[in-house]
C-alpha positions as CSV (number, residue, x, y, z in Angstrom):
1,M,33.0,40.0,90.4
2,A,36.7,40.1,90.2
3,R,38.7,37.2,89.2
4,Y,41.9,36.3,90.7
5,G,44.6,34.7,88.7
6,P,45.5,34.6,85.0
7,P,42.7,34.6,82.4
8,D,41.5,31.3,81.1
9,P,43.0,30.9,77.6
10,N,40.1,28.6,76.5
11,H,37.4,31.1,77.3
12,P,38.8,34.6,76.7
13,D,35.3,36.2,76.8
14,N,34.4,34.7,80.1
15,E,34.2,38.1,81.8
16,P,30.8,38.9,83.2
17,T,30.9,42.5,81.8
18,A,32.2,41.5,78.3
19,Y,30.0,41.6,75.3
20,I,28.9,38.3,73.9
21,N,31.1,37.1,71.0
22,Y,28.9,35.1,68.6
23,G,31.8,34.0,66.4
24,D,31.3,33.5,62.7
25,G,27.6,34.2,62.9
26,G,26.0,30.8,62.4
27,P,25.1,29.0,59.1
28,G,24.6,32.2,57.1
29,V,22.0,33.3,54.6
30,P,20.3,30.4,52.8
31,P,20.9,30.2,49.1
32,E,18.3,31.7,46.7
33,E,15.9,29.3,45.1
34,P,16.0,29.1,41.3
35,V,13.5,31.2,39.3
36,P,10.6,29.0,38.1
37,W,10.1,28.7,34.3
38,Y,6.9,30.7,34.2
39,R,8.7,33.8,35.7
40,K,11.5,33.9,33.2
41,P,11.4,36.7,30.6
42,A,10.9,34.5,27.6
43,A,7.9,32.7,29.2
44,L,6.4,36.0,30.2
45,V,6.7,37.4,26.7
46,A,5.1,34.2,25.3
47,F,2.2,34.4,27.8
48,G,1.7,38.0,26.8
49,A,1.6,37.2,23.1
50,I,-0.9,34.3,23.7
51,G,-3.1,36.6,25.8
52,A,-3.1,39.4,23.2
53,L,-3.9,36.9,20.4
54,L,-6.8,35.4,22.5
55,V,-8.2,38.9,23.2
56,A,-7.9,39.8,19.4
57,L,-9.8,36.6,18.4
58,I,-12.6,37.3,20.9
59,V,-13.0,40.9,19.7
60,W,-13.0,39.8,16.1
61,G,-15.6,37.0,16.8
62,L,-17.9,39.4,18.6
63,A,-17.6,42.0,15.9
64,S,-18.4,39.6,13.2
65,L,-21.3,38.2,15.2
66,I,-22.8,41.6,15.9
67,S,-22.4,42.9,12.4
68,G,-24.3,40.0,11.0
69,N,-21.7,39.3,8.3
70,D,-23.6,40.9,5.4
71,S,-21.1,39.9,2.8
72,T,-22.6,38.8,-0.5
73,T,-21.3,35.7,-2.1
74,E,-22.3,34.2,-5.5
75,P,-24.1,30.9,-5.3
76,T,-22.0,28.1,-6.5
77,S,-23.1,26.4,-9.7
78,L,-24.0,22.8,-9.6
79,T,-21.9,20.3,-11.5
80,P,-23.8,18.2,-14.0
81,L,-23.8,14.4,-14.0
82,T,-21.0,12.8,-15.8
83,T,-21.3,9.4,-17.5
84,T,-18.3,7.4,-18.6
85,A,-18.6,4.3,-20.7
86,R,-15.7,2.0,-21.7
87,T,-15.9,-0.8,-24.1
88,T,-13.3,-3.5,-24.3
89,A,-13.1,-5.7,-27.4
90,T,-10.9,-8.7,-27.9
91,T,-9.9,-10.3,-31.2
92,T,-10.1,-13.9,-32.1
93,V,-7.3,-16.0,-33.4
94,S,-8.1,-18.9,-35.7
95,P,-7.2,-22.4,-34.4
96,Q,-3.8,-23.6,-35.4
97,T,-3.0,-27.2,-36.5
98,V,0.6,-28.4,-36.1
99,T,1.6,-31.6,-37.9
100,E,5.0,-33.2,-37.3
101,T,6.3,-36.1,-39.3
102,I,9.2,-38.0,-38.0
103,T,10.9,-40.7,-40.1
104,A,13.4,-43.1,-38.6
105,P,16.6,-43.6,-40.6
106,P,17.1,-47.1,-42.0
107,V,19.1,-49.4,-39.9
108,A,22.1,-51.4,-41.1
109,P,21.9,-52.6,-44.7
110,T,22.3,-56.3,-43.7
111,T,19.1,-56.2,-41.6
112,T,15.8,-55.5,-43.2
113,E,13.4,-53.7,-40.9
114,P,10.3,-51.9,-41.7
115,T,10.5,-48.1,-41.7
116,T,8.6,-46.4,-38.9
117,T,6.7,-43.2,-39.5
118,T,5.2,-41.3,-36.6
119,T,2.7,-38.5,-37.2
120,T,1.6,-36.2,-34.4
121,T,-1.3,-33.8,-34.8
122,T,-1.9,-31.1,-32.2
123,T,-5.1,-29.0,-32.4
124,T,-5.3,-25.8,-30.3
125,P,-8.9,-24.8,-29.3
126,P,-9.8,-21.2,-30.4
127,P,-9.6,-18.6,-27.6
128,T,-12.7,-17.2,-26.2
129,T,-13.9,-13.7,-26.9
130,S,-15.4,-11.5,-24.3
131,I,-16.8,-8.0,-24.4
132,S,-17.2,-6.0,-21.2
133,T,-18.9,-2.7,-20.8
134,E,-18.4,-0.5,-17.7
135,T,-20.6,2.5,-16.9
136,S,-20.1,4.8,-13.9
137,T,-22.3,7.6,-12.9
138,E,-21.1,10.4,-10.5
139,T,-23.4,12.9,-8.8
140,V,-22.1,16.0,-7.1
141,T,-24.6,18.0,-5.1
142,E,-23.6,21.2,-3.3
143,T,-26.0,23.1,-1.1
144,V,-25.5,26.8,-0.5
145,T,-27.5,28.4,2.3
146,A,-28.1,32.1,1.9
147,T,-29.0,34.2,5.0
148,P,-31.9,36.6,4.4
149,A,-31.1,40.3,4.5
150,P,-32.3,42.1,7.6
């Protein structure tokens, strides 16, 4: 259909036979999501090492179980009983007697007063003596189980 007059400046692609102009193409490509921690190289190496260690432990356990573990070990000797005795002795000190004599000086020469003498005697009781004996017994028992040979 032919259009008469000048083209519309607001809609330049308004011709029925023109290709559609989509402009800038819309919102664009969405951004990439971050890589989770378990898909990073360090985590993958750690998972591989743990897996290899687990497989090695399983193989070692099965091999030792199947082989019967025929290693010979010497039985451990038993430790004898030990007895410890301690004696504590204390010494005695003889009682002490302390005597003090105090004489008052004479008072003025014009006054005659009797002289006073004070005697104090202190007796300390003797300390007590004690003897204590301590005995301790220690028993160590070790059981070794030997597997019979096949």
